[in-house]
NUTI-835367 format. One record per atom (N, C-alpha, C): residue in three letters; atom name; x, y, z. Coordinates in steps of 0.1 Angstrom, whole numbers, always signed. Example, Ala and Ser with C-alpha at 12.3 -4.5 7.8 and 13.67 -1.06 7.14 Angstrom:
residues 2
@code:ALA, site:N, u:+132, v:-57, w:+78
@code:ALA, site:CA, u:+123, v:-45, w:+78
@code:ALA, site:C, u:+132, v:-33, w:+78
@code:SER, site:N, u:+128, v:-22, w:+71
@code:SER, site:CA, u:+137, v:-11, w:+71
@code:SER, site:C, u:+129, v:+0, w:+79
end
This chain:
residues 153
@code:MET, site:N, u:-48, v:-215, w:-128
@code:MET, site:CA, u:-48, v:-231, w:-129
@code:MET, site:C, u:-60, v:-234, w:-124
@code:SER, site:N, u:-70, v:-239, w:-134
@code:SER, site:CA, u:-82, v:-244, w:-131
@code:SER, site:C, u:-84, v:-260, w:-130
@code:THR, site:N, u:-92, v:-267, w:-122
@code:THR, site:CA, u:-93, v:-278, w:-121
@code:THR, site:C, u:-105, v:-286, w:-123
@code:ARG, site:N, u:-106, v:-298, w:-125
@code:ARG, site:CA, u:-119, v:-304, w:-127
@code:ARG, site:C, u:-119, v:-316, w:-118
@code:VAL, site:N, u:-130, v:-318, w:-112
@code:VAL, site:CA, u:-135, v:-330, w:-103
@code:VAL, site:C, u:-142, v:-340, w:-112
@code:LEU, site:N, u:-137, v:-350, w:-114
@code:LEU, site:CA, u:-143, v:-361, w:-125
@code:LEU, site:C, u:-149, v:-373, w:-116
@code:PRO, site:N, u:-162, v:-373, w:-113
@code:PRO, site:CA, u:-169, v:-383, w:-107
@code:PRO, site:C, u:-174, v:-392, w:-118
@code:CYS, site:N, u:-175, v:-403, w:-117
@code:CYS, site:CA, u:-183, v:-413, w:-124
@code:CYS, site:C, u:-197, v:-415, w:-116
@code:ALA, site:N, u:-198, v:-405, w:-107
@code:ALA, site:CA, u:-210, v:-404, w:-100
@code:ALA, site:C, u:-211, v:-418, w:-91
@code:ALA, site:N, u:-224, v:-421, w:-87
@code:ALA, site:CA, u:-224, v:-431, w:-80
@code:ALA, site:C, u:-220, v:-445, w:-84
@code:ALA, site:N, u:-219, v:-447, w:-97
@code:ALA, site:CA, u:-216, v:-458, w:-104
@code:ALA, site:C, u:-200, v:-462, w:-99
@code:LEU, site:N, u:-192, v:-453, w:-98
@code:LEU, site:CA, u:-177, v:-453, w:-97
@code:LEU, site:C, u:-176, v:-458, w:-83
@code:LEU, site:N, u:-186, v:-456, w:-74
@code:LEU, site:CA, u:-184, v:-459, w:-60
@code:LEU, site:C, u:-188, v:-474, w:-58
@code:LEU, site:N, u:-195, v:-477, w:-66
@code:LEU, site:CA, u:-200, v:-493, w:-67
@code:LEU, site:C, u:-191, v:-502, w:-72
@code:ALA, site:N, u:-180, v:-502, w:-66
@code:ALA, site:CA, u:-169, v:-513, w:-71
@code:ALA, site:C, u:-166, v:-512, w:-84
@code:GLY, site:N, u:-165, v:-498, w:-89
@code:GLY, site:CA, u:-158, v:-496, w:-105
@code:GLY, site:C, u:-170, v:-500, w:-113
@code:ALA, site:N, u:-184, v:-500, w:-112
@code:ALA, site:CA, u:-195, v:-507, w:-118
@code:ALA, site:C, u:-193, v:-500, w:-133
@code:CYS, site:N, u:-188, v:-488, w:-134
@code:CYS, site:CA, u:-189, v:-482, w:-147
@code:CYS, site:C, u:-176, v:-482, w:-153
@code:ALA, site:N, u:-165, v:-491, w:-151
@code:ALA, site:CA, u:-152, v:-491, w:-156
@code:ALA, site:C, u:-148, v:-503, w:-160
@code:ASP, site:N, u:-140, v:-504, w:-170
@code:ASP, site:CA, u:-133, v:-517, w:-175
@code:ASP, site:C, u:-119, v:-517, w:-166
@code:LEU, site:N, u:-119, v:-525, w:-157
@code:LEU, site:CA, u:-107, v:-526, w:-149
@code:LEU, site:C, u:-98, v:-538, w:-151
@code:PRO, site:N, u:-87, v:-535, w:-151
@code:PRO, site:CA, u:-76, v:-545, w:-155
@code:PRO, site:C, u:-74, v:-556, w:-144
@code:GLN, site:N, u:-68, v:-567, w:-149
@code:GLN, site:CA, u:-65, v:-576, w:-139
@code:GLN, site:C, u:-59, v:-571, w:-126
@code:GLY, site:N, u:-62, v:-577, w:-115
@code:GLY, site:CA, u:-55, v:-574, w:-104
@code:GLY, site:C, u:-64, v:-561, w:-96
@code:PHE, site:N, u:-73, v:-556, w:-103
@code:PHE, site:CA, u:-80, v:-544, w:-97
@code:PHE, site:C, u:-96, v:-548, w:-97
@code:GLU, site:N, u:-98, v:-559, w:-99
@code:GLU, site:CA, u:-113, v:-565, w:-98
@code:GLU, site:C, u:-117, v:-561, w:-85
@code:LEU, site:N, u:-130, v:-556, w:-84
@code:LEU, site:CA, u:-136, v:-550, w:-70
@code:LEU, site:C, u:-130, v:-537, w:-66
@code:ALA, site:N, u:-120, v:-530, w:-73
@code:ALA, site:CA, u:-116, v:-518, w:-69
@code:ALA, site:C, u:-126, v:-508, w:-68
@code:GLU, site:N, u:-125, v:-502, w:-60
@code:GLU, site:CA, u:-134, v:-488, w:-57
@code:GLU, site:C, u:-131, v:-476, w:-62
@code:GLY, site:N, u:-143, v:-470, w:-70
@code:GLY, site:CA, u:-138, v:-454, w:-77
@code:GLY, site:C, u:-136, v:-446, w:-66
@code:ILE, site:N, u:-126, v:-438, w:-69
@code:ILE, site:CA, u:-123, v:-427, w:-59
@code:ILE, site:C, u:-124, v:-413, w:-70
@code:GLU, site:N, u:-125, v:-403, w:-63
@code:GLU, site:CA, u:-129, v:-388, w:-67
@code:GLU, site:C, u:-114, v:-385, w:-73
@code:VAL, site:N, u:-111, v:-381, w:-86
@code:VAL, site:CA, u:-98, v:-375, w:-90
@code:VAL, site:C, u:-100, v:-360, w:-93
@code:VAL, site:N, u:-90, v:-353, w:-90
@code:VAL, site:CA, u:-89, v:-338, w:-92
@code:VAL, site:C, u:-80, v:-338, w:-103
@code:GLN, site:N, u:-84, v:-335, w:-116
@code:GLN, site:CA, u:-75, v:-335, w:-127
@code:GLN, site:C, u:-72, v:-320, w:-130
@code:HIS, site:N, u:-60, v:-318, w:-129
@code:HIS, site:CA, u:-56, v:-303, w:-133
@code:HIS, site:C, u:-55, v:-302, w:-150
@code:GLU, site:N, u:-57, v:-289, w:-153
@code:GLU, site:CA, u:-57, v:-290, w:-170
@code:GLU, site:C, u:-43, v:-294, w:-174
@code:CYS, site:N, u:-44, v:-294, w:-187
@code:CYS, site:CA, u:-30, v:-299, w:-194
@code:CYS, site:C, u:-20, v:-289, w:-188
@code:GLY, site:N, u:-7, v:-294, w:-183
@code:GLY, site:CA, u:+2, v:-285, w:-181
@code:GLY, site:C, u:+11, v:-281, w:-192
@code:GLU, site:N, u:+20, v:-272, w:-188
@code:GLU, site:CA, u:+28, v:-266, w:-198
@code:GLU, site:C, u:+42, v:-275, w:-200
@code:THR, site:N, u:+44, v:-284, w:-193
@code:THR, site:CA, u:+56, v:-294, w:-194
@code:THR, site:C, u:+53, v:-302, w:-209
@code:ALA, site:N, u:+63, v:-301, w:-215
@code:ALA, site:CA, u:+62, v:-310, w:-229
@code:ALA, site:C, u:+64, v:-325, w:-225
@code:PRO, site:N, u:+54, v:-334, w:-230
@code:PRO, site:CA, u:+55, v:-348, w:-228
@code:PRO, site:C, u:+66, v:-355, w:-228
@code:SER, site:N, u:+77, v:-349, w:-236
@code:SER, site:CA, u:+91, v:-357, w:-237
@code:SER, site:C, u:+98, v:-353, w:-223
@code:GLU, site:N, u:+96, v:-342, w:-218
@code:GLU, site:CA, u:+101, v:-338, w:-204
@code:GLU, site:C, u:+95, v:-340, w:-192
@code:ALA, site:N, u:+82, v:-347, w:-193
@code:ALA, site:CA, u:+75, v:-352, w:-182
@code:ALA, site:C, u:+85, v:-360, w:-172
@code:GLU, site:N, u:+84, v:-358, w:-160
@code:GLU, site:CA, u:+90, v:-368, w:-149
@code:GLU, site:C, u:+78, v:-371, w:-140
@code:MET, site:N, u:+70, v:-380, w:-142
@code:MET, site:CA, u:+60, v:-386, w:-133
@code:MET, site:C, u:+66, v:-389, w:-120
@code:ARG, site:N, u:+57, v:-386, w:-109
@code:ARG, site:CA, u:+62, v:-388, w:-96
@code:ARG, site:C, u:+49, v:-388, w:-89
@code:LEU, site:N, u:+52, v:-396, w:-76
@code:LEU, site:CA, u:+40, v:-396, w:-67
@code:LEU, site:C, u:+44, v:-388, w:-53
@code:GLU, site:N, u:+33, v:-381, w:-49
@code:GLU, site:CA, u:+36, v:-374, w:-37
@code:GLU, site:C, u:+25, v:-380, w:-28
@code:VAL, site:N, u:+27, v:-381, w:-14
@code:VAL, site:CA, u:+17, v:-385, w:-7
@code:VAL, site:C, u:+18, v:-382, w:+9
@code:GLU, site:N, u:+9, v:-381, w:+16
@code:GLU, site:CA, u:+6, v:-375, w:+29
@code:GLU, site:C, u:-5, v:-381, w:+36
@code:GLY, site:N, u:+0, v:-385, w:+49
@code:GLY, site:CA, u:-10, v:-394, w:+56
@code:GLY, site:C, u:-18, v:-383, w:+67
@code:THR, site:N, u:-32, v:-384, w:+67
@code:THR, site:CA, u:-39, v:-375, w:+75
@code:THR, site:C, u:-45, v:-386, w:+86
@code:SER, site:N, u:-53, v:-382, w:+95
@code:SER, site:CA, u:-57, v:-390, w:+104
@code:SER, site:C, u:-65, v:-404, w:+102
@code:ARG, site:N, u:-71, v:-405, w:+88
@code:ARG, site:CA, u:-79, v:-416, w:+85
@code:ARG, site:C, u:-77, v:-418, w:+69
@code:ALA, site:N, u:-68, v:-410, w:+62
@code:ALA, site:CA, u:-68, v:-411, w:+48
@code:ALA, site:C, u:-53, v:-409, w:+43
@code:ILE, site:N, u:-50, v:-412, w:+31
@code:ILE, site:CA, u:-39, v:-412, w:+23
@code:ILE, site:C, u:-44, v:-399, w:+14
@code:GLU, site:N, u:-37, v:-387, w:+13
@code:GLU, site:CA, u:-39, v:-378, w:+4
@code:GLU, site:C, u:-27, v:-378, w:-4
@code:GLY, site:N, u:-28, v:-379, w:-19
@code:GLY, site:CA, u:-19, v:-380, w:-29
@code:GLY, site:C, u:-19, v:-373, w:-40
@code:ALA, site:N, u:-10, v:-372, w:-50
@code:ALA, site:CA, u:-10, v:-366, w:-63
@code:ALA, site:C, u:-1, v:-374, w:-72
@code:LEU, site:N, u:-5, v:-375, w:-82
@code:LEU, site:CA, u:+5, v:-382, w:-93
@code:LEU, site:C, u:+8, v:-370, w:-102
@code:ARG, site:N, u:+21, v:-366, w:-102
@code:ARG, site:CA, u:+23, v:-353, w:-111
@code:ARG, site:C, u:+28, v:-356, w:-123
@code:GLU, site:N, u:+26, v:-349, w:-133
@code:GLU, site:CA, u:+30, v:-351, w:-147
@code:GLU, site:C, u:+28, v:-363, w:-153
@code:ALA, site:N, u:+14, v:-369, w:-151
@code:ALA, site:CA, u:+11, v:-380, w:-156
@code:ALA, site:C, u:+4, v:-379, w:-172
@code:MET, site:N, u:+10, v:-387, w:-180
@code:MET, site:CA, u:+7, v:-384, w:-196
@code:MET, site:C, u:-6, v:-392, w:-201
@code:PHE, site:N, u:-15, v:-385, w:-205
@code:PHE, site:CA, u:-28, v:-391, w:-212
@code:PHE, site:C, u:-29, v:-383, w:-223
@code:ARG, site:N, u:-40, v:-388, w:-233
@code:ARG, site:CA, u:-42, v:-381, w:-244
@code:ARG, site:C, u:-49, v:-366, w:-241
@code:CYS, site:N, u:-47, v:-358, w:-252
@code:CYS, site:CA, u:-52, v:-345, w:-248
@code:CYS, site:C, u:-67, v:-346, w:-247
@code:GLY, site:N, u:-72, v:-337, w:-235
@code:GLY, site:CA, u:-86, v:-338, w:-237
@code:GLY, site:C, u:-94, v:-350, w:-230
@code:GLN, site:N, u:-83, v:-359, w:-224
@code:GLN, site:CA, u:-90, v:-372, w:-220
@code:GLN, site:C, u:-92, v:-370, w:-205
@code:ASP, site:N, u:-104, v:-373, w:-201
@code:ASP, site:CA, u:-107, v:-375, w:-188
@code:ASP, site:C, u:-102, v:-386, w:-181
@code:VAL, site:N, u:-96, v:-385, w:-168
@code:VAL, site:CA, u:-90, v:-399, w:-160
@code:VAL, site:C, u:-97, v:-401, w:-148
@code:CYS, site:N, u:-99, v:-415, w:-147
@code:CYS, site:CA, u:-106, v:-417, w:-135
@code:CYS, site:C, u:-96, v:-424, w:-127
@code:GLY, site:N, u:-100, v:-428, w:-114
@code:GLY, site:CA, u:-92, v:-432, w:-103
@code:GLY, site:C, u:-98, v:-443, w:-95
@code:PHE, site:N, u:-92, v:-455, w:-91
@code:PHE, site:CA, u:-97, v:-466, w:-84
@code:PHE, site:C, u:-89, v:-469, w:-75
@code:VAL, site:N, u:-93, v:-474, w:-64
@code:VAL, site:CA, u:-83, v:-480, w:-52
@code:VAL, site:C, u:-87, v:-493, w:-49
@code:LYS, site:N, u:-78, v:-502, w:-44
@code:LYS, site:CA, u:-79, v:-515, w:-39
@code:LYS, site:C, u:-70, v:-517, w:-28
@code:VAL, site:N, u:-74, v:-520, w:-16
@code:VAL, site:CA, u:-66, v:-522, w:-4
@code:VAL, site:C, u:-63, v:-537, w:-2
@code:GLU, site:N, u:-49, v:-540, w:+0
@code:GLU, site:CA, u:-44, v:-554, w:+1
@code:GLU, site:C, u:-35, v:-553, w:+12
@code:GLY, site:N, u:-42, v:-556, w:+25
@code:GLY, site:CA, u:-32, v:-557, w:+37
@code:GLY, site:C, u:-29, v:-544, w:+41
@code:ASP, site:N, u:-15, v:-541, w:+41
@code:ASP, site:CA, u:-11, v:-525, w:+44
@code:ASP, site:C, u:-7, v:-517, w:+30
@code:THR, site:N, u:-11, v:-524, w:+20
@code:THR, site:CA, u:-7, v:-516, w:+7
@code:THR, site:C, u:-21, v:-511, w:+1
@code:THR, site:N, u:-20, v:-499, w:-2
@code:THR, site:CA, u:-33, v:-492, w:-12
@code:THR, site:C, u:-28, v:-491, w:-25
@code:LYS, site:N, u:-34, v:-497, w:-32
@code:LYS, site:CA, u:-30, v:-496, w:-47
@code:LYS, site:C, u:-40, v:-487, w:-55
@code:VAL, site:N, u:-36, v:-477, w:-62
@code:VAL, site:CA, u:-42, v:-466, w:-69
@code:VAL, site:C, u:-42, v:-467, w:-84
@code:LEU, site:N, u:-51, v:-468, w:-90
@code:LEU, site:CA, u:-50, v:-472, w:-105
@code:LEU, site:C, u:-57, v:-459, w:-111
@code:PHE, site:N, u:-48, v:-453, w:-122
@code:PHE, site:CA, u:-56, v:-443, w:-130
@code:PHE, site:C, u:-55, v:-446, w:-144
@code:GLN, site:N, u:-69, v:-444, w:-151
@code:GLN, site:CA, u:-69, v:-447, w:-163
@code:GLN, site:C, u:-79, v:-438, w:-170
@code:PRO, site:N, u:-79, v:-438, w:-185
@code:PRO, site:CA, u:-89, v:-430, w:-190
@code:PRO, site:C, u:-103, v:-435, w:-186
@code:CYS, site:N, u:-112, v:-424, w:-184
@code:CYS, site:CA, u:-126, v:-430, w:-180
@code:CYS, site:C, u:-134, v:-436, w:-190
@code:GLU, site:N, u:-130, v:-432, w:-203
@code:GLU, site:CA, u:-135, v:-441, w:-216
@code:GLU, site:C, u:-123, v:-448, w:-221
@code:MET, site:N, u:-124, v:-461, w:-219
@code:MET, site:CA, u:-113, v:-470, w:-222
@code:MET, site:C, u:-114, v:-471, w:-238
@code:LEU, site:N, u:-125, v:-470, w:-244
@code:LEU, site:CA, u:-126, v:-469, w:-260
@code:LEU, site:C, u:-133, v:-459, w:-264
@code:PRO, site:N, u:-122, v:-448, w:-266
@code:PRO, site:CA, u:-130, v:-434, w:-270
@code:PRO, site:C, u:-140, v:-434, w:-279
@code:LEU, site:N, u:-151, v:-426, w:-275
@code:LEU, site:CA, u:-164, v:-424, w:-284
@code:LEU, site:C, u:-161, v:-423, w:-298
@code:GLY, site:N, u:-167, v:-429, w:-307
@code:GLY, site:CA, u:-166, v:-429, w:-320
@code:GLY, site:C, u:-154, v:-437, w:-327
@code:TYR, site:N, u:-146, v:-441, w:-319
@code:TYR, site:CA, u:-133, v:-449, w:-323
@code:TYR, site:C, u:-138, v:-462, w:-327
@code:PRO, site:N, u:-132, v:-467, w:-339
@code:PRO, site:CA, u:-123, v:-463, w:-349
@code:PRO, site:C, u:-129, v:-456, w:-361
@code:LEU, site:N, u:-141, v:-453, w:-361
@code:LEU, site:CA, u:-146, v:-446, w:-373
@code:LEU, site:C, u:-139, v:-431, w:-371
@code:ARG, site:N, u:-140, v:-425, w:-360
@code:ARG, site:CA, u:-134, v:-413, w:-358
@code:ARG, site:C, u:-121, v:-415, w:-351
@code:GLY, site:N, u:-111, v:-408, w:-355
@code:GLY, site:CA, u:-97, v:-408, w:-348
@code:GLY, site:C, u:-97, v:-404, w:-333
@code:VAL, site:N, u:-86, v:-407, w:-326
@code:VAL, site:CA, u:-84, v:-400, w:-315
@code:VAL, site:C, u:-74, v:-390, w:-313
@code:ALA, site:N, u:-74, v:-384, w:-303
@code:ALA, site:CA, u:-64, v:-370, w:-302
@code:ALA, site:C, u:-51, v:-377, w:-304
@code:ALA, site:N, u:-44, v:-370, w:-313
@code:ALA, site:CA, u:-29, v:-375, w:-316
@code:ALA, site:C, u:-18, v:-366, w:-308
@code:CYS, site:N, u:-23, v:-362, w:-298
@code:CYS, site:CA, u:-15, v:-352, w:-290
@code:CYS, site:C, u:-15, v:-359, w:-275
@code:ASP, site:N, u:-6, v:-359, w:-268
@code:ASP, site:CA, u:-4, v:-360, w:-252
@code:ASP, site:C, u:-5, v:-348, w:-244
@code:CYS, site:N, u:-10, v:-351, w:-233
@code:CYS, site:CA, u:-8, v:-340, w:-223
@code:CYS, site:C, u:-5, v:-344, w:-209
@code:VAL, site:N, u:+2, v:-335, w:-202
@code:VAL, site:CA, u:+9, v:-339, w:-189
@code:VAL, site:C, u:-1, v:-334, w:-179
@code:TYR, site:N, u:-8, v:-343, w:-170
@code:TYR, site:CA, u:-17, v:-337, w:-160
@code:TYR, site:C, u:-13, v:-340, w:-148
@code:ASP, site:N, u:-17, v:-332, w:-138
@code:ASP, site:CA, u:-15, v:-335, w:-123
@code:ASP, site:C, u:-27, v:-341, w:-119
@code:LEU, site:N, u:-29, v:-353, w:-111
@code:LEU, site:CA, u:-40, v:-359, w:-106
@code:LEU, site:C, u:-39, v:-363, w:-92
@code:GLU, site:N, u:-49, v:-355, w:-84
@code:GLU, site:CA, u:-51, v:-356, w:-71
@code:GLU, site:C, u:-58, v:-365, w:-65
@code:PHE, site:N, u:-58, v:-372, w:-54
@code:PHE, site:CA, u:-66, v:-382, w:-48
@code:PHE, site:C, u:-66, v:-382, w:-35
@code:THR, site:N, u:-77, v:-387, w:-29
@code:THR, site:CA, u:-77, v:-392, w:-14
@code:THR, site:C, u:-83, v:-406, w:-11
@code:ALA, site:N, u:-75, v:-416, w:-6
@code:ALA, site:CA, u:-80, v:-427, w:-3
@code:ALA, site:C, u:-82, v:-431, w:+13
@code:ARG, site:N, u:-93, v:-435, w:+16
@code:ARG, site:CA, u:-95, v:-439, w:+32
@code:ARG, site:C, u:-83, v:-448, w:+36
@code:ALA, site:N, u:-80, v:-449, w:+47
@code:ALA, site:CA, u:-70, v:-457, w:+52
@code:ALA, site:C, u:-69, v:-460, w:+67
@code:GLU, site:N, u:-67, v:-470, w:+73
@code:GLU, site:CA, u:-66, v:-474, w:+85
@code:GLU, site:C, u:-51, v:-467, w:+91
@code:PRO, site:N, u:-53, v:-463, w:+103
@code:PRO, site:CA, u:-40, v:-458, w:+110
@code:PRO, site:C, u:-28, v:-470, w:+110
@code:GLY, site:N, u:-16, v:-463, w:+108
@code:GLY, site:CA, u:-5, v:-471, w:+106
@code:GLY, site:C, u:+5, v:-468, w:+95
@code:GLU, site:N, u:+14, v:-474, w:+93
@code:GLU, site:CA, u:+24, v:-472, w:+81
@code:GLU, site:C, u:+16, v:-480, w:+71
@code:ARG, site:N, u:+15, v:-472, w:+60
@code:ARG, site:CA, u:+8, v:-477, w:+46
@code:ARG, site:C, u:+18, v:-476, w:+33
@code:PHE, site:N, u:+17, v:-487, w:+26
@code:PHE, site:CA, u:+25, v:-486, w:+13
@code:PHE, site:C, u:+14, v:-481, w:+3
@code:VAL, site:N, u:+20, v:-473, w:-5
@code:VAL, site:CA, u:+12, v:-468, w:-16
@code:VAL, site:C, u:+16, v:-473, w:-31
@code:GLU, site:N, u:+12, v:-477, w:-40
@code:GLU, site:CA, u:+14, v:-481, w:-53
@code:GLU, site:C, u:+6, v:-476, w:-62
@code:VAL, site:N, u:+10, v:-468, w:-72
@code:VAL, site:CA, u:+2, v:-461, w:-83
@code:VAL, site:C, u:+5, v:-468, w:-96
@code:TYR, site:N, u:-6, v:-472, w:-101
@code:TYR, site:CA, u:-6, v:-478, w:-116
@code:TYR, site:C, u:-13, v:-467, w:-124
@code:MET, site:N, u:-9, v:-472, w:-137
@code:MET, site:CA, u:-16, v:-463, w:-148
@code:MET, site:C, u:-19, v:-474, w:-160
@code:ARG, site:N, u:-28, v:-470, w:-169
@code:ARG, site:CA, u:-32, v:-477, w:-180
@code:ARG, site:C, u:-38, v:-468, w:-189
@code:GLN, site:N, u:-34, v:-470, w:-201
@code:GLN, site:CA, u:-38, v:-461, w:-213
@code:GLN, site:C, u:-52, v:-468, w:-219
@code:ASP, site:N, u:-57, v:-460, w:-228
@code:ASP, site:CA, u:-70, v:-466, w:-234
@code:ASP, site:C, u:-69, v:-477, w:-245
@code:ALA, site:N, u:-80, v:-483, w:-248
@code:ALA, site:CA, u:-80, v:-495, w:-256
@code:ALA, site:C, u:-74, v:-494, w:-270
@code:VAL, site:N, u:-71, v:-482, w:-274
@code:VAL, site:CA, u:-64, v:-480, w:-286
@code:VAL, site:C, u:-51, v:-484, w:-286
@code:ASN, site:N, u:-43, v:-483, w:-276
@code:ASN, site:CA, u:-31, v:-489, w:-275
@code:ASN, site:C, u:-31, v:-504, w:-271
@code:ASN, site:N, u:-19, v:-510, w:-277
@code:ASN, site:CA, u:-18, v:-525, w:-275
@code:ASN, site:C, u:-17, v:-528, w:-260
@code:GLU, site:N, u:-10, v:-521, w:-251
@code:GLU, site:CA, u:-9, v:-524, w:-238
@code:GLU, site:C, u:-21, v:-523, w:-229
@code:ARG, site:N, u:-26, v:-532, w:-226
@code:ARG, site:CA, u:-40, v:-532, w:-218
@code:ARG, site:C, u:-38, v:-534, w:-203
@code:ASP, site:N, u:-25, v:-539, w:-198
@code:ASP, site:CA, u:-23, v:-541, w:-185
@code:ASP, site:C, u:-20, v:-529, w:-177
@code:ALA, site:N, u:-22, v:-528, w:-164
@code:ALA, site:CA, u:-18, v:-517, w:-156
@code:ALA, site:C, u:-5, v:-516, w:-155
@code:GLN, site:N, u:+3, v:-505, w:-155
@code:GLN, site:CA, u:+17, v:-506, w:-152
@code:GLN, site:C, u:+21, v:-498, w:-138
@code:LEU, site:N, u:+28, v:-502, w:-130
@code:LEU, site:CA, u:+35, v:-496, w:-116
@code:LEU, site:C, u:+42, v:-485, w:-124
@code:VAL, site:N, u:+39, v:-473, w:-118
@code:VAL, site:CA, u:+45, v:-462, w:-119
@code:VAL, site:C, u:+53, v:-456, w:-110
@code:ASP, site:N, u:+50, v:-458, w:-97
@code:ASP, site:CA, u:+57, v:-452, w:-86
@code:ASP, site:C, u:+51, v:-458, w:-72
@code:ASN, site:N, u:+59, v:-455, w:-62
@code:ASN, site:CA, u:+53, v:-464, w:-52
@code:ASN, site:C, u:+60, v:-453, w:-38
@code:ALA, site:N, u:+54, v:-453, w:-28
@code:ALA, site:CA, u:+59, v:-446, w:-15
@code:ALA, site:C, u:+52, v:-452, w:-2
@code:SER, site:N, u:+57, v:-450, w:+10
@code:SER, site:CA, u:+52, v:-453, w:+23
@code:SER, site:C, u:+48, v:-439, w:+29
@code:VAL, site:N, u:+38, v:-442, w:+37
@code:VAL, site:CA, u:+32, v:-430, w:+46
@code:VAL, site:C, u:+26, v:-436, w:+59
@code:VAL, site:N, u:+28, v:-426, w:+66
@code:VAL, site:CA, u:+20, v:-431, w:+81
@code:VAL, site:C, u:+8, v:-423, w:+82
@code:VAL, site:N, u:-3, v:-431, w:+84
@code:VAL, site:CA, u:-17, v:-425, w:+87
@code:VAL, site:C, u:-21, v:-428, w:+101
@code:GLY, site:N, u:-26, v:-415, w:+106
@code:GLY, site:CA, u:-32, v:-413, w:+118
@code:GLY, site:C, u:-23, v:-404, w:+128
@code:PRO, site:N, u:-27, v:-402, w:+140
@code:PRO, site:CA, u:-23, v:-391, w:+150
@code:PRO, site:C, u:-10, v:-392, w:+152
end
């Protein structure tokens, strides 16, 4: 299985400067996402779930079996509010190149998405949100899973 690391380079790290962010994620910071290639799970059988682990100064996590369009690169953003770390996954290109003159992929793919978010020591709550591209009518971020984790020694 191969993976791709999808940076929106320095622009991502500048408070989501290259991204169209939804309400509630204004000023979110871009994070590096490891997006595994399309899995063998059929989209109709996907069971999206969050896995998290605390390290000394970070939250390492994975959103398993997340569904996006075939061949669609996914970007990640993080926003910290008190003891809650909110992670957003959305397509890097919210308006697919060439749309509407050219169509978009008519297939869905199931991806594993891995991330690391800096965090202060202590018990932290992690909420993961997803958003689909602008071709869909639903533009708001949807909460898909949450967990708690202890960060620190």
